[in-house]
All heavy atoms as a GROMACS GRO file, in nm:
protein
  509
    1MET      N    1   0.543   0.063   4.116
    1MET     CA    2   0.441   0.036   4.017
    1MET      C    3   0.444   0.148   3.913
    1MET      O    4   0.445   0.265   3.947
    1MET     CB    5   0.305   0.026   4.085
    1MET     CG    6   0.193   0.005   3.988
    1MET     SD    7   0.038  -0.014   4.078
    1MET     CE    8  -0.031  -0.142   3.984
    2THR      N    9   0.443   0.111   3.788
    2THR     CA   10   0.447   0.210   3.681
    2THR      C   11   0.306   0.247   3.639
    2THR      O   12   0.215   0.164   3.644
    2THR     CB   13   0.524   0.159   3.559
    2THR    OG1   14   0.461   0.042   3.511
    2THR    CG2   15   0.668   0.131   3.594
    3ALA      N   16   0.290   0.369   3.596
    3ALA     CA   17   0.159   0.416   3.551
    3ALA      C   18   0.129   0.362   3.411
    3ALA      O   19   0.219   0.335   3.332
    3ALA     CB   20   0.158   0.569   3.548
    4ALA      N   21   0.002   0.346   3.383
    4ALA     CA   22  -0.040   0.301   3.250
    4ALA      C   23  -0.004   0.410   3.149
    4ALA      O   24  -0.014   0.528   3.178
    4ALA     CB   25  -0.190   0.275   3.249
    5PRO      N   26   0.040   0.370   3.032
    5PRO     CA   27   0.076   0.471   2.931
    5PRO      C   28  -0.045   0.555   2.890
    5PRO      O   29  -0.156   0.505   2.882
    5PRO     CB   30   0.128   0.388   2.814
    5PRO     CG   31   0.079   0.250   2.836
    5PRO     CD   32   0.055   0.235   2.984
    6ASP      N   33  -0.021   0.680   2.869
    6ASP     CA   34  -0.125   0.773   2.827
    6ASP      C   35  -0.148   0.757   2.677
    6ASP      O   36  -0.055   0.766   2.598
    6ASP     CB   37  -0.080   0.916   2.860
    6ASP     CG   38  -0.182   1.020   2.824
    6ASP    OD1   39  -0.298   0.984   2.794
    6ASP    OD2   40  -0.146   1.139   2.827
    7ARG      N   41  -0.273   0.732   2.637
    7ARG     CA   42  -0.303   0.711   2.495
    7ARG      C   43  -0.262   0.831   2.411
    7ARG      O   44  -0.214   0.816   2.301
    7ARG     CB   45  -0.451   0.681   2.475
    7ARG     CG   46  -0.488   0.542   2.518
    7ARG     CD   47  -0.623   0.507   2.457
    7ARG     NE   48  -0.656   0.370   2.483
    7ARG     CZ   49  -0.621   0.268   2.405
    7ARG    NH1   50  -0.552   0.289   2.298
    7ARG    NH2   51  -0.656   0.145   2.436
    8ALA      N   52  -0.283   0.952   2.461
    8ALA     CA   53  -0.245   1.071   2.385
    8ALA      C   54  -0.095   1.077   2.364
    8ALA      O   55  -0.047   1.121   2.260
    8ALA     CB   56  -0.294   1.197   2.456
    9ALA      N   57  -0.019   1.030   2.462
    9ALA     CA   58   0.126   1.030   2.449
    9ALA      C   59   0.172   0.926   2.347
    9ALA      O   60   0.277   0.942   2.286
    9ALA     CB   61   0.191   1.003   2.585
   10GLU      N   62   0.095   0.820   2.329
   10GLU     CA   63   0.131   0.716   2.233
   10GLU      C   64   0.113   0.761   2.089
   10GLU      O   65   0.180   0.714   2.000
   10GLU     CB   66   0.044   0.591   2.255
   10GLU     CG   67   0.076   0.517   2.383
   10GLU     CD   68  -0.016   0.398   2.401
   10GLU    OE1   69  -0.079   0.354   2.303
   10GLU    OE2   70  -0.025   0.350   2.515
   11ARG      N   71   0.020   0.853   2.065
   11ARG     CA   72  -0.007   0.900   1.929
   11ARG      C   73   0.104   0.994   1.885
   11ARG      O   74   0.136   1.090   1.952
   11ARG     CB   75  -0.139   0.973   1.923
   11ARG     CG   76  -0.257   0.882   1.942
   11ARG     CD   77  -0.382   0.961   1.938
   11ARG     NE   78  -0.444   0.940   1.808
   11ARG     CZ   79  -0.556   0.997   1.772
   11ARG    NH1   80  -0.617   1.080   1.850
   11ARG    NH2   81  -0.607   0.971   1.654
   12VAL      N   82   0.160   0.965   1.773
   12VAL     CA   83   0.264   1.050   1.716
   12VAL      C   84   0.210   1.106   1.585
   12VAL      O   85   0.168   1.030   1.498
   12VAL     CB   86   0.394   0.970   1.691
   12VAL    CG1   87   0.497   1.056   1.623
   12VAL    CG2   88   0.446   0.913   1.821
   13ARG      N   89   0.211   1.235   1.576
   13ARG     CA   90   0.162   1.298   1.453
   13ARG      C   91   0.269   1.289   1.346
   13ARG      O   92   0.382   1.328   1.367
   13ARG     CB   93   0.125   1.443   1.479
   13ARG     CG   94   0.006   1.455   1.571
   13ARG     CD   95  -0.031   1.598   1.590
   13ARG     NE   96  -0.147   1.604   1.678
   13ARG     CZ   97  -0.177   1.708   1.752
   13ARG    NH1   98  -0.102   1.814   1.749
   13ARG    NH2   99  -0.283   1.706   1.828
   14ASP      N  100   0.230   1.236   1.234
   14ASP     CA  101   0.323   1.220   1.122
   14ASP      C  102   0.245   1.252   0.995
   14ASP      O  103   0.175   1.168   0.940
   14ASP     CB  104   0.377   1.077   1.120
   14ASP     CG  105   0.480   1.055   1.012
   14ASP    OD1  106   0.490   1.139   0.920
   14ASP    OD2  107   0.550   0.953   1.018
   15ALA      N  108   0.257   1.376   0.949
   15ALA     CA  109   0.180   1.423   0.834
   15ALA      C  110   0.209   1.340   0.709
   15ALA      O  111   0.118   1.308   0.633
   15ALA     CB  112   0.207   1.570   0.808
   16ALA      N  113   0.334   1.305   0.688
   16ALA     CA  114   0.370   1.227   0.568
   16ALA      C  115   0.305   1.090   0.572
   16ALA      O  116   0.253   1.041   0.470
   16ALA     CB  117   0.521   1.214   0.556
   17ARG      N  118   0.306   1.026   0.688
   17ARG     CA  119   0.242   0.895   0.702
   17ARG      C  120   0.092   0.906   0.681
   17ARG      O  121   0.031   0.824   0.611
   17ARG     CB  122   0.270   0.834   0.840
   17ARG     CG  123   0.216   0.690   0.851
   17ARG     CD  124   0.191   0.644   0.992
   17ARG     NE  125   0.068   0.706   1.039
   17ARG     CZ  126   0.054   0.769   1.153
   17ARG    NH1  127   0.153   0.781   1.236
   17ARG    NH2  128  -0.061   0.824   1.187
   18THR      N  129   0.031   1.009   0.737
   18THR     CA  130  -0.112   1.029   0.723
   18THR      C  131  -0.150   1.051   0.578
   18THR      O  132  -0.244   0.989   0.527
   18THR     CB  133  -0.158   1.149   0.808
   18THR    OG1  134  -0.129   1.123   0.946
   18THR    CG2  135  -0.308   1.175   0.792
   19ARG      N  136  -0.077   1.138   0.508
   19ARG     CA  137  -0.103   1.163   0.366
   19ARG      C  138  -0.087   1.034   0.284
   19ARG      O  139  -0.169   1.005   0.198
   19ARG     CB  140  -0.010   1.271   0.312
   19ARG     CG  141  -0.044   1.410   0.356
   19ARG     CD  142   0.055   1.512   0.302
   19ARG     NE  143   0.060   1.515   0.157
   19ARG     CZ  144  -0.017   1.590   0.080
   19ARG    NH1  145  -0.105   1.671   0.135
   19ARG    NH2  146  -0.006   1.587  -0.052
   20GLY      N  147   0.017   0.959   0.312
   20GLY     CA  148   0.040   0.834   0.240
   20GLY      C  149  -0.071   0.733   0.262
   20GLY      O  150  -0.116   0.667   0.168
   21GLU      N  151  -0.116   0.722   0.386
   21GLU     CA  152  -0.225   0.629   0.418
   21GLU      C  153  -0.354   0.671   0.348
   21GLU      O  154  -0.425   0.588   0.291
   21GLU     CB  155  -0.246   0.624   0.570
   21GLU     CG  156  -0.348   0.523   0.613
   21GLU     CD  157  -0.358   0.514   0.764
   21GLU    OE1  158  -0.262   0.463   0.826
   21GLU    OE2  159  -0.461   0.558   0.819
   22ILE      N  160  -0.383   0.801   0.351
   22ILE     CA  161  -0.502   0.851   0.283
   22ILE      C  162  -0.493   0.821   0.133
   22ILE      O  163  -0.590   0.774   0.072
   22ILE     CB  164  -0.520   1.002   0.307
   22ILE    CG1  165  -0.555   1.029   0.454
   22ILE    CG2  166  -0.629   1.059   0.215
   22ILE    CD1  167  -0.546   1.176   0.494
   23LEU      N  168  -0.378   0.847   0.073
   23LEU     CA  169  -0.362   0.821  -0.071
   23LEU      C  170  -0.376   0.674  -0.105
   23LEU      O  171  -0.438   0.639  -0.206
   23LEU     CB  172  -0.226   0.873  -0.119
   23LEU     CG  173  -0.215   1.024  -0.135
   23LEU    CD1  174  -0.072   1.064  -0.166
   23LEU    CD2  175  -0.309   1.073  -0.243
   24ASP      N  176  -0.322   0.587  -0.022
   24ASP     CA  177  -0.334   0.443  -0.047
   24ASP      C  178  -0.481   0.399  -0.045
   24ASP      O  179  -0.527   0.328  -0.136
   24ASP     CB  180  -0.256   0.362   0.057
   24ASP     CG  181  -0.106   0.373   0.040
   24ASP    OD1  182  -0.060   0.419  -0.067
   24ASP    OD2  183  -0.033   0.337   0.136
   25VAL      N  184  -0.552   0.442   0.056
   25VAL     CA  185  -0.693   0.404   0.069
   25VAL      C  186  -0.776   0.468  -0.041
   25VAL      O  187  -0.862   0.404  -0.102
   25VAL     CB  188  -0.747   0.440   0.209
   25VAL    CG1  189  -0.898   0.422   0.217
   25VAL    CG2  190  -0.677   0.356   0.316
   26ALA      N  191  -0.750   0.596  -0.069
   26ALA     CA  192  -0.826   0.667  -0.173
   26ALA      C  193  -0.804   0.604  -0.310
   26ALA      O  194  -0.898   0.590  -0.388
   26ALA     CB  195  -0.786   0.814  -0.175
   27THR      N  196  -0.682   0.565  -0.338
   27THR     CA  197  -0.653   0.501  -0.467
   27THR      C  198  -0.736   0.374  -0.483
   27THR      O  199  -0.796   0.351  -0.589
   27THR     CB  200  -0.502   0.468  -0.477
   27THR    OG1  201  -0.428   0.590  -0.470
   27THR    CG2  202  -0.469   0.397  -0.607
   28ALA      N  203  -0.742   0.294  -0.378
   28ALA     CA  204  -0.822   0.171  -0.383
   28ALA      C  205  -0.971   0.202  -0.398
   28ALA      O  206  -1.042   0.136  -0.475
   28ALA     CB  207  -0.797   0.088  -0.258
   29GLU      N  208  -1.019   0.304  -0.327
   29GLU     CA  209  -1.161   0.340  -0.335
   29GLU      C  210  -1.197   0.394  -0.474
   29GLU      O  211  -1.300   0.356  -0.529
   29GLU     CB  212  -1.195   0.445  -0.228
   29GLU     CG  213  -1.209   0.388  -0.090
   29GLU     CD  214  -1.325   0.290  -0.079
   29GLU    OE1  215  -1.441   0.329  -0.105
   29GLU    OE2  216  -1.299   0.173  -0.045
   30PHE      N  217  -1.113   0.481  -0.528
   30PHE     CA  218  -1.141   0.534  -0.662
   30PHE      C  219  -1.132   0.423  -0.768
   30PHE      O  220  -1.212   0.421  -0.861
   30PHE     CB  221  -1.045   0.648  -0.697
   30PHE     CG  222  -1.074   0.776  -0.624
   30PHE    CD1  223  -0.978   0.836  -0.545
   30PHE    CD2  224  -1.198   0.839  -0.635
   30PHE    CE1  225  -1.003   0.955  -0.478
   30PHE    CE2  226  -1.225   0.958  -0.568
   30PHE     CZ  227  -1.127   1.016  -0.490
   31ALA      N  228  -1.040   0.331  -0.752
   31ALA     CA  229  -1.028   0.220  -0.847
   31ALA      C  230  -1.150   0.128  -0.840
   31ALA      O  231  -1.198   0.080  -0.942
   31ALA     CB  232  -0.900   0.141  -0.819
   32ALA      N  233  -1.199   0.106  -0.720
   32ALA     CA  234  -1.313   0.014  -0.702
   32ALA      C  235  -1.447   0.078  -0.738
   32ALA      O  236  -1.536   0.010  -0.789
   32ALA     CB  237  -1.317  -0.035  -0.558
   33HIS      N  238  -1.462   0.209  -0.712
   33HIS     CA  239  -1.594   0.271  -0.725
   33HIS      C  240  -1.600   0.387  -0.823
   33HIS      O  241  -1.709   0.442  -0.845
   33HIS     CB  242  -1.641   0.321  -0.588
   33HIS     CG  243  -1.642   0.214  -0.484
   33HIS    ND1  244  -1.736   0.113  -0.482
   33HIS    CD2  245  -1.559   0.189  -0.380
   33HIS    CE1  246  -1.711   0.033  -0.380
   33HIS    NE2  247  -1.605   0.076  -0.317
   34GLY      N  248  -1.486   0.427  -0.880
   34GLY     CA  249  -1.484   0.543  -0.968
   34GLY      C  250  -1.494   0.672  -0.890
   34GLY      O  251  -1.517   0.672  -0.769
   35TYR      N  252  -1.479   0.782  -0.960
   35TYR     CA  253  -1.482   0.913  -0.893
   35TYR      C  254  -1.617   0.939  -0.826
   35TYR      O  255  -1.624   0.979  -0.710
   35TYR     CB  256  -1.451   1.026  -0.993
   35TYR     CG  257  -1.454   1.162  -0.929
   35TYR    CD1  258  -1.346   1.208  -0.856
   35TYR    CD2  259  -1.566   1.244  -0.941
   35TYR    CE1  260  -1.348   1.333  -0.796
   35TYR    CE2  261  -1.569   1.368  -0.882
   35TYR     CZ  262  -1.459   1.413  -0.809
   35TYR     OH  263  -1.462   1.536  -0.748
   36ASN      N  264  -1.725   0.915  -0.899
   36ASN     CA  265  -1.858   0.944  -0.844
   36ASN      C  266  -1.899   0.848  -0.733
   36ASN      O  267  -1.976   0.886  -0.645
   36ASN     CB  268  -1.963   0.943  -0.956
   36ASN     CG  269  -1.948   1.061  -1.048
   36ASN    OD1  270  -1.908   1.170  -1.005
   36ASN    ND2  271  -1.977   1.041  -1.176
   37GLY      N  272  -1.850   0.726  -0.737
   37GLY     CA  273  -1.889   0.628  -0.637
   37GLY      C  274  -1.806   0.631  -0.510
   37GLY      O  275  -1.853   0.587  -0.404
   38ALA      N  276  -1.684   0.680  -0.518
   38ALA     CA  277  -1.597   0.687  -0.401
   38ALA      C  278  -1.648   0.795  -0.306
   38ALA      O  279  -1.692   0.902  -0.350
   38ALA     CB  280  -1.453   0.716  -0.442
   39ARG      N  281  -1.645   0.768  -0.178
   39ARG     CA  282  -1.693   0.862  -0.077
   39ARG      C  283  -1.582   0.898   0.019
   39ARG      O  284  -1.511   0.811   0.071
   39ARG     CB  285  -1.809   0.801   0.003
   39ARG     CG  286  -1.928   0.762  -0.082
   39ARG     CD  287  -2.006   0.887  -0.123
   39ARG     NE  288  -2.119   0.854  -0.206
   39ARG     CZ  289  -2.126   0.885  -0.335
   39ARG    NH1  290  -2.029   0.947  -0.395
   39ARG    NH2  291  -2.233   0.852  -0.405
   40VAL      N  292  -1.568   1.028   0.044
   40VAL     CA  293  -1.467   1.076   0.139
   40VAL      C  294  -1.496   1.019   0.277
   40VAL      O  295  -1.404   0.984   0.352
   40VAL     CB  296  -1.460   1.230   0.141
   40VAL    CG1  297  -1.365   1.280   0.248
   40VAL    CG2  298  -1.418   1.283   0.004
   41ASP      N  299  -1.622   1.005   0.314
   41ASP     CA  300  -1.658   0.945   0.442
   41ASP      C  301  -1.602   0.804   0.455
   41ASP      O  302  -1.551   0.765   0.561
   41ASP     CB  303  -1.810   0.938   0.460
   41ASP     CG  304  -1.872   1.074   0.485
   41ASP    OD1  305  -1.810   1.155   0.556
   41ASP    OD2  306  -1.983   1.099   0.434
   42GLU      N  307  -1.611   0.726   0.349
   42GLU     CA  308  -1.561   0.588   0.351
   42GLU      C  309  -1.409   0.587   0.357
   42GLU      O  310  -1.350   0.505   0.428
   42GLU     CB  311  -1.611   0.512   0.228
   42GLU     CG  312  -1.572   0.367   0.226
   42GLU     CD  313  -1.633   0.285   0.340
   42GLU    OE1  314  -1.729   0.329   0.404
   42GLU    OE2  315  -1.581   0.175   0.365
   43ILE      N  316  -1.344   0.676   0.285
   43ILE     CA  317  -1.197   0.684   0.288
   43ILE      C  318  -1.153   0.718   0.430
   43ILE      O  319  -1.060   0.656   0.483
   43ILE     CB  320  -1.147   0.788   0.185
   43ILE    CG1  321  -1.176   0.739   0.043
   43ILE    CG2  322  -0.997   0.814   0.204
   43ILE    CD1  323  -1.161   0.844  -0.065
   44ALA      N  324  -1.220   0.812   0.494
   44ALA     CA  325  -1.186   0.849   0.632
   44ALA      C  326  -1.208   0.732   0.726
   44ALA      O  327  -1.126   0.707   0.816
   44ALA     CB  328  -1.268   0.970   0.677
   45ALA      N  329  -1.316   0.658   0.707
   45ALA     CA  330  -1.346   0.544   0.794
   45ALA      C  331  -1.240   0.434   0.783
   45ALA      O  332  -1.213   0.363   0.880
   45ALA     CB  333  -1.484   0.487   0.761
   46LEU      N  334  -1.180   0.421   0.666
   46LEU     CA  335  -1.080   0.316   0.644
   46LEU      C  336  -0.938   0.359   0.680
   46LEU      O  337  -0.846   0.278   0.671
   46LEU     CB  338  -1.084   0.271   0.497
   46LEU     CG  339  -1.214   0.203   0.454
   46LEU    CD1  340  -1.216   0.185   0.304
   46LEU    CD2  341  -1.231   0.070   0.526
   47THR      N  342  -0.921   0.483   0.721
   47THR     CA  343  -0.789   0.533   0.762
   47THR      C  344  -0.792   0.567   0.910
   47THR      O  345  -0.897   0.564   0.974
   47THR     CB  346  -0.749   0.659   0.682
   47THR    OG1  347  -0.845   0.762   0.708
   47THR    CG2  348  -0.742   0.632   0.534
   48ARG      N  349  -0.676   0.602   0.962
   48ARG     CA  350  -0.669   0.643   1.102
   48ARG      C  351  -0.678   0.795   1.112
   48ARG      O  352  -0.605   0.858   1.188
   48ARG     CB  353  -0.538   0.595   1.165
   48ARG     CG  354  -0.530   0.444   1.178
   48ARG     CD  355  -0.402   0.402   1.241
   48ARG     NE  356  -0.293   0.428   1.145
   48ARG     CZ  357  -0.166   0.406   1.170
   48ARG    NH1  358  -0.130   0.360   1.288
   48ARG    NH2  359  -0.074   0.431   1.080
   49THR      N  360  -0.770   0.853   1.036
   49THR     CA  361  -0.785   0.998   1.036
   49THR      C  362  -0.932   1.033   1.020
   49THR      O  363  -1.018   0.947   1.026
   49THR     CB  364  -0.699   1.061   0.923
   49THR    OG1  365  -0.695   1.202   0.941
   49THR    CG2  366  -0.749   1.029   0.785
   50THR      N  367  -0.960   1.160   1.002
   50THR     CA  368  -1.097   1.206   0.990
   50THR      C  369  -1.119   1.270   0.854
   50THR      O  370  -1.024   1.306   0.784
   50THR     CB  371  -1.129   1.311   1.098
   50THR    OG1  372  -1.045   1.425   1.077
   50THR    CG2  373  -1.109   1.256   1.238
   51LYS      N  374  -1.246   1.287   0.820
   51LYS     CA  375  -1.282   1.354   0.696
   51LYS      C  376  -1.222   1.496   0.695
   51LYS      O  377  -1.172   1.542   0.593
   51LYS     CB  378  -1.435   1.358   0.687
   51LYS     CG  379  -1.491   1.412   0.561
   51LYS     CD  380  -1.642   1.399   0.566
   51LYS     CE  381  -1.707   1.472   0.453
   51LYS     NZ  382  -1.853   1.459   0.458
   52ARG      N  383  -1.226   1.560   0.808
   52ARG     CA  384  -1.170   1.695   0.820
   52ARG      C  385  -1.022   1.698   0.784
   52ARG      O  386  -0.975   1.790   0.716
   52ARG     CB  387  -1.192   1.744   0.963
   52ARG     CG  388  -1.139   1.881   0.989
   52ARG     CD  389  -1.168   1.921   1.131
   52ARG     NE  390  -1.101   2.045   1.162
   52ARG     CZ  391  -1.090   2.095   1.280
   52ARG    NH1  392  -1.143   2.033   1.384
   52ARG    NH2  393  -1.027   2.207   1.300
   53MET      N  394  -0.947   1.598   0.826
   53MET     CA  395  -0.804   1.594   0.796
   53MET      C  396  -0.779   1.566   0.647
   53MET      O  397  -0.682   1.616   0.590
   53MET     CB  398  -0.732   1.491   0.882
   53MET     CG  399  -0.722   1.530   1.028
   53MET     SD  400  -0.650   1.696   1.054
   53MET     CE  401  -0.486   1.672   0.994
   54ILE      N  402  -0.867   1.491   0.584
   54ILE     CA  403  -0.855   1.468   0.440
   54ILE      C  404  -0.868   1.601   0.367
   54ILE      O  405  -0.788   1.634   0.279
   54ILE     CB  406  -0.959   1.366   0.391
   54ILE    CG1  407  -0.926   1.227   0.448
   54ILE    CG2  408  -0.963   1.361   0.238
   54ILE    CD1  409  -1.031   1.122   0.424
   55TYR      N  410  -0.968   1.680   0.406
   55TYR     CA  411  -0.986   1.812   0.344
   55TYR      C  412  -0.870   1.905   0.377
   55TYR      O  413  -0.828   1.985   0.294
   55TYR     CB  414  -1.119   1.873   0.384
   55TYR     CG  415  -1.235   1.807   0.315
   55TYR    CD1  416  -1.328   1.732   0.387
   55TYR    CD2  417  -1.252   1.816   0.177
   55TYR    CE1  418  -1.434   1.669   0.323
   55TYR    CE2  419  -1.356   1.754   0.112
   55TYR     CZ  420  -1.447   1.680   0.186
   55TYR     OH  421  -1.551   1.617   0.122
   56TYR      N  422  -0.814   1.893   0.498
   56TYR     CA  423  -0.698   1.975   0.536
   56TYR      C  424  -0.578   1.944   0.446
   56TYR      O  425  -0.513   2.034   0.395
   56TYR     CB  426  -0.662   1.950   0.682
   56TYR     CG  427  -0.533   2.015   0.724
   56TYR    CD1  428  -0.529   2.150   0.756
   56TYR    CD2  429  -0.414   1.942   0.731
   56TYR    CE1  430  -0.410   2.211   0.793
   56TYR    CE2  431  -0.295   2.003   0.767
   56TYR     CZ  432  -0.294   2.137   0.799
   56TYR     OH  433  -0.177   2.197   0.835
   57HIS      N  434  -0.550   1.817   0.427
   57HIS     CA  435  -0.433   1.776   0.349
   57HIS      C  436  -0.451   1.792   0.198
   57HIS      O  437  -0.354   1.820   0.127
   57HIS     CB  438  -0.395   1.630   0.379
   57HIS     CG  439  -0.327   1.612   0.510
   57HIS    ND1  440  -0.198   1.654   0.534
   57HIS    CD2  441  -0.370   1.556   0.626
   57HIS    CE1  442  -0.164   1.625   0.658
   57HIS    NE2  443  -0.267   1.566   0.716
   58PHE      N  444  -0.573   1.773   0.149
   58PHE     CA  445  -0.592   1.768   0.004
   58PHE      C  446  -0.687   1.874  -0.052
   58PHE      O  447  -0.690   1.894  -0.172
   58PHE     CB  448  -0.640   1.629  -0.038
   58PHE     CG  449  -0.538   1.523  -0.010
   58PHE    CD1  450  -0.544   1.448   0.104
   58PHE    CD2  451  -0.433   1.502  -0.098
   58PHE    CE1  452  -0.448   1.351   0.132
   58PHE    CE2  453  -0.337   1.406  -0.071
   58PHE     CZ  454  -0.344   1.331   0.044
   59GLY      N  455  -0.764   1.938   0.031
   59GLY     CA  456  -0.853   2.042  -0.015
   59GLY      C  457  -0.991   1.993  -0.054
   59GLY      O  458  -1.088   2.066  -0.042
   60GLY      N  459  -1.003   1.871  -0.100
   60GLY     CA  460  -1.133   1.817  -0.138
   60GLY      C  461  -1.120   1.689  -0.216
   60GLY      O  462  -1.009   1.641  -0.244
   61LYS      N  463  -1.231   1.632  -0.253
   61LYS     CA  464  -1.234   1.506  -0.324
   61LYS      C  465  -1.164   1.518  -0.460
   61LYS      O  466  -1.088   1.430  -0.500
   61LYS     CB  467  -1.379   1.461  -0.342
   61LYS     CG  468  -1.395   1.329  -0.413
   61LYS     CD  469  -1.542   1.291  -0.420
   61LYS     CE  470  -1.564   1.166  -0.500
   61LYS     NZ  471  -1.707   1.130  -0.503
   62LYS      N  472  -1.190   1.629  -0.530
   62LYS     CA  473  -1.130   1.647  -0.662
   62LYS      C  474  -0.977   1.650  -0.654
   62LYS      O  475  -0.909   1.586  -0.734
   62LYS     CB  476  -1.181   1.778  -0.724
   62LYS     CG  477  -1.134   1.801  -0.864
   62LYS     CD  478  -1.196   1.928  -0.922
   62LYS     CE  479  -1.149   1.950  -1.063
   62LYS     NZ  480  -1.211   2.072  -1.120
   63GLN      N  481  -0.923   1.720  -0.558
   63GLN     CA  482  -0.778   1.728  -0.542
   63GLN      C  483  -0.720   1.592  -0.497
   63GLN      O  484  -0.609   1.557  -0.536
   63GLN     CB  485  -0.738   1.837  -0.441
   63GLN     CG  486  -0.771   1.975  -0.487
   63GLN     CD  487  -0.913   2.018  -0.449
   63GLN    OE1  488  -1.000   1.939  -0.421
   63GLN    NE2  489  -0.936   2.149  -0.453
   64LEU      N  490  -0.795   1.521  -0.416
   64LEU     CA  491  -0.751   1.388  -0.372
   64LEU      C  492  -0.747   1.292  -0.488
   64LEU      O  493  -0.654   1.212  -0.501
   64LEU     CB  494  -0.845   1.335  -0.263
   64LEU     CG  495  -0.815   1.198  -0.206
   64LEU    CD1  496  -0.675   1.194  -0.145
   64LEU    CD2  497  -0.919   1.162  -0.101
   65TYR      N  498  -0.843   1.304  -0.579
   65TYR     CA  499  -0.847   1.219  -0.697
   65TYR      C  500  -0.727   1.244  -0.786
   65TYR      O  501  -0.661   1.158  -0.834
   65TYR     CB  502  -0.977   1.243  -0.774
   65TYR     CG  503  -0.994   1.156  -0.896
   65TYR    CD1  504  -1.027   1.022  -0.882
   65TYR    CD2  505  -0.978   1.206  -1.023
   65TYR    CE1  506  -1.044   0.941  -0.993
   65TYR    CE2  507  -0.994   1.126  -1.135
   65TYR     CZ  508  -1.026   0.993  -1.118
   65TYR     OH  509  -1.043   0.913  -1.229
   0.00000   0.00000   0.00000
């Protein structure tokens, strides 16, 4: 009998993929809501990452824009 796969082992960290996904979602959010209406919380919710990782990769909302 084989063991169930470990969820942590299934996750592969890929910074380029994460940055690309954040940019894709952020572009759509900024286009739909403008700079003032777009929320980093919403961008994080729509990606497979956290608000903290958005700030890590981009520094802030202004840099992401």
